[in-house]
Structures are given as C-alpha cells and as structure tokens.
VOGU-3710 file (C-alpha; in Angstrom, 3 decimals, decimal comma):
1> masmtetvyf> 15,314/-27,127/7,482  13,462/-23,966/7,817  10,557/-24,210/10,421  6,993/-23,487/9,287  6,827/-20,177/11,431  9,819/-18,846/9,037  9,497/-17,503/5,710  12,027/-18,447/3,075  13,059/-15,880/0,558  15,183/-15,951/-2,576
11> vtgasrgigl> 16,167/-12,623/-4,105  18,301/-12,457/-7,322  20,219/-9,307/-8,188  20,719/-8,679/-4,543  23,794/-6,769/-4,294  22,541/-3,223/-5,398  19,334/-1,169/-6,179  16,088/-2,802/-5,571  17,630/-6,185/-4,823  19,679/-4,813/-2,039
21> efvnqlvkrs> 16,959/-2,962/-0,519  14,762/-6,062/-0,507  17,454/-7,796/1,347  17,974/-4,844/3,841  14,268/-4,991/4,763  13,674/-8,697/4,690  16,469/-9,448/7,152  15,081/-7,236/9,608  12,184/-9,638/10,067  12,645/-11,935/12,985
31> nsivfagvrn> 10,865/-15,007/11,139  12,762/-14,477/7,922  15,274/-16,594/6,226  16,748/-14,628/3,334  18,996/-16,278/0,558  20,491/-13,498/-1,565  21,798/-14,542/-4,919  24,269/-12,418/-6,676  26,914/-12,864/-9,713  29,822/-12,048/-7,281
41> ppslqkhyps> 29,129/-12,653/-3,667  31,851/-9,984/-2,298  29,639/-7,188/-4,038  27,034/-8,079/-1,337  29,206/-9,074/1,377  30,701/-5,642/1,533  27,513/-4,231/2,627  27,119/-7,171/5,175  30,748/-7,822/6,604  29,144/-9,319/9,699
51> pppnlhilec> 25,869/-10,916/8,115  22,948/-11,483/10,439  22,170/-15,163/11,031  19,039/-15,384/8,798  20,998/-13,929/5,722  22,724/-16,449/3,378  24,778/-14,843/0,442  25,533/-17,207/-2,408  26,641/-17,165/-6,027  23,650/-17,139/-8,454
61> dvtsdesvaa> 24,201/-15,876/-11,975  20,838/-16,094/-13,589  22,375/-16,505/-17,019  24,030/-19,748/-16,022  22,260/-23,136/-15,889  25,192/-24,408/-13,600  25,188/-21,355/-11,181  21,402/-21,717/-10,581  21,398/-25,385/-10,349  24,212/-25,020/-7,461
71> avvtvsnaag> 22,070/-22,363/-5,749  18,889/-24,560/-5,833  21,175/-27,548/-4,071  22,259/-24,905/-1,442  18,781/-23,795/-0,701  17,361/-27,233/-0,869  19,709/-28,528/1,661  19,370/-25,553/4,089  15,922/-24,900/4,137  13,915/-27,443/1,899
81> rvdvlinnag> 11,466/-24,856/0,396  11,189/-21,223/-1,032  8,332/-19,443/0,067  8,696/-16,408/-1,910  10,937/-16,319/-5,136  11,989/-12,773/-6,133  13,289/-12,621/-9,385  14,806/-8,952/-9,413  18,078/-9,503/-11,271  18,009/-7,202/-14,594
91> idngfsiret> 20,206/-5,102/-16,837  19,746/-2,399/-19,245  21,955/-1,507/-22,084  20,638/2,208/-22,088  20,503/2,316/-25,796  17,671/2,734/-28,211  16,748/-0,389/-30,616  18,668/1,344/-33,499  21,829/1,700/-31,583  21,427/-1,992/-30,120
101> svdsfrsvle> 23,497/-4,783/-31,620  22,071/-8,164/-31,772  24,643/-9,373/-29,246  23,584/-6,476/-26,982  19,872/-7,254/-27,415  20,412/-10,860/-26,715  22,369/-10,070/-23,424  19,370/-8,089/-22,095  17,020/-10,871/-23,025  19,061/-13,507/-21,464
111> tnlvgvlrmt> 19,133/-11,671/-17,930  15,669/-9,871/-18,143  13,538/-12,627/-19,685  15,463/-16,057/-19,891  17,196/-15,418/-16,545  13,693/-15,417/-15,087  12,616/-18,487/-17,006  15,586/-20,243/-15,696  15,319/-19,259/-12,236  11,483/-20,190/-12,091
121> raflplvlns> 11,968/-23,737/-13,787  14,955/-24,495/-11,438  13,326/-23,153/-8,094  9,425/-24,148/-8,716  9,983/-27,590/-6,836  11,078/-25,629/-3,802  8,255/-23,114/-4,284  5,810/-25,820/-4,605  7,109/-27,332/-1,152  5,748/-24,229/0,515
131> pvkkvinvss> 2,421/-23,370/1,805  2,803/-19,787/0,592  4,050/-20,339/-3,137  4,757/-16,915/-4,396  6,905/-15,908/-7,326  7,306/-12,060/-7,688  9,068/-10,862/-11,015  10,248/-7,457/-10,913  9,036/-5,653/-13,994  8,555/-2,133/-14,738
141> dyasiqlndr> 5,975/0,495/-16,179  8,675/0,464/-19,067  6,819/-2,648/-20,149  3,644/-0,972/-21,097  2,834/-1,038/-24,851  0,371/1,665/-24,382  2,212/4,014/-22,304  5,461/3,606/-24,357  6,497/6,966/-26,054  10,148/6,503/-25,365
151> aycgaynisk> 12,910/6,317/-28,096  15,329/4,922/-25,477  15,875/1,899/-23,383  14,455/-0,204/-26,296  15,827/-3,634/-25,378  14,974/-3,015/-21,780  11,422/-2,029/-22,661  11,024/-5,197/-24,974  12,341/-7,564/-22,362  10,209/-6,334/-19,617
161> aalnmltvqy> 7,020/-6,612/-21,812  8,001/-10,142/-22,345  8,493/-10,878/-18,900  4,867/-9,750/-18,166  3,666/-12,090/-20,568  5,881/-14,894/-19,240  4,436/-14,073/-15,573  1,019/-14,438/-17,013  1,577/-17,684/-18,887  3,310/-19,139/-15,626
171> kneyadegvi> 0,216/-17,966/-13,574  -2,096/-19,775/-16,257  -0,183/-22,818/-16,082  0,455/-23,331/-12,229  -3,083/-22,016/-11,088  -4,126/-25,535/-10,215  -1,216/-25,913/-7,922  -1,821/-22,719/-6,255  1,260/-20,656/-7,212  0,828/-16,984/-7,206
181> fiplhpgdvl> 2,814/-15,211/-9,911  3,108/-11,537/-9,514  4,712/-9,014/-11,945  5,716/-6,034/-9,625  6,539/-2,438/-10,697  8,144/-1,215/-7,726  8,968/2,475/-9,214  12,029/4,275/-10,292  15,453/3,763/-8,619  17,915/6,094/-9,787
191> plglwn> 21,707/6,851/-8,930  22,183/9,273/-6,162  23,056/12,698/-7,611  21,511/11,754/-10,943  19,012/14,713/-10,818  21,111/17,151/-8,698
//
C-alpha cells in the first residue's frame, strides 16, 4: 500500500499528448506513484523501456466496463487509494456535425463523456480513501457555448460541453464528502510540424 507521504495519481489516455506529458512530469516527483492507463500498454512502454519504480503502466480502456474494473482492482491492491484521478483520455473525429454520422458521434461521446463517467464511478471509492480527493477532468475551451463560432469539431465541442456539466454535477453531489472536481483546459496540443 502507498504511504501517506506519497501521492497516488491515475492518468487515462497516458500514451500521447497531454496524458503522456502528465506522466512525464509526475514520475519526476520523488513522492509520487503514477498509474498510467492506456488502451494498448506497448504504446506507452515504448516511451519507458525501463520504467522508473514509481510508474505502473496498465491497460485501461475507458470505453470498457471490464477494462476499467480490472484497473480498479490493480490499483486497489497496489496502493489502496487514488489521490488524484486525471480523466484525460479523449478523441475527436475531426468533422463538423453535418459530416458526423450517428455512430461517429456516439463514439466521441463514449470516450469523452461516458468514459469519464465510467472512470469516475469506478474509481470514486479509491478517491474517497484519500485525504486529497481530487478528480481532474481534462476539458477544453472548445466546450464554451459563448465562445463557439466554429463550424468544425462538432462532436468534440458537444462532448466537452457535456463533460463540464458532468464535472459540476459530480461536484454538487460529492461536496459533503470533500471531493474536489476540476474541469481543466490545459491549452492546445498540436502535432509537431502542423504549423510549419
């Protein structure tokens, strides 16, 4: 079990982009234990061929009840709690709403919204075991209704607006238990060379 001097993190979507950078920064902290959840563990293991002792890479597909439940068991047995749950996994189909099929729309919502609900419901007992009790949901300024003048990323925009409401709803319902829910806009992350 993790000692009380250590901070236990769980990061979803940890193999690239913001999730990978969360992992890169958190493992540098001497008092951290980082559980990095990915759909395909080799996608993160290639960045850490010799992982530091405080990094645990495990399969966690946020669209699968079974995968998330297995991750909960692993973390519970290894650490007994999660101090900071970072729901980072997300996708975008890149299309406007007029170009988005119902199945594609459903797929974006399944990862960006339902996946966060699935993760939060499954991991809240471990978060409640913590003195820290933080859940960070990685959102976007694309979630803003007021600022949305874009005719693209339709499903993504909608999913992140709904994610913000989900975060607020969780905050309202768990305030008495001391759980802090944070919708976070970390800024844009673009592939290298996109603006060259």
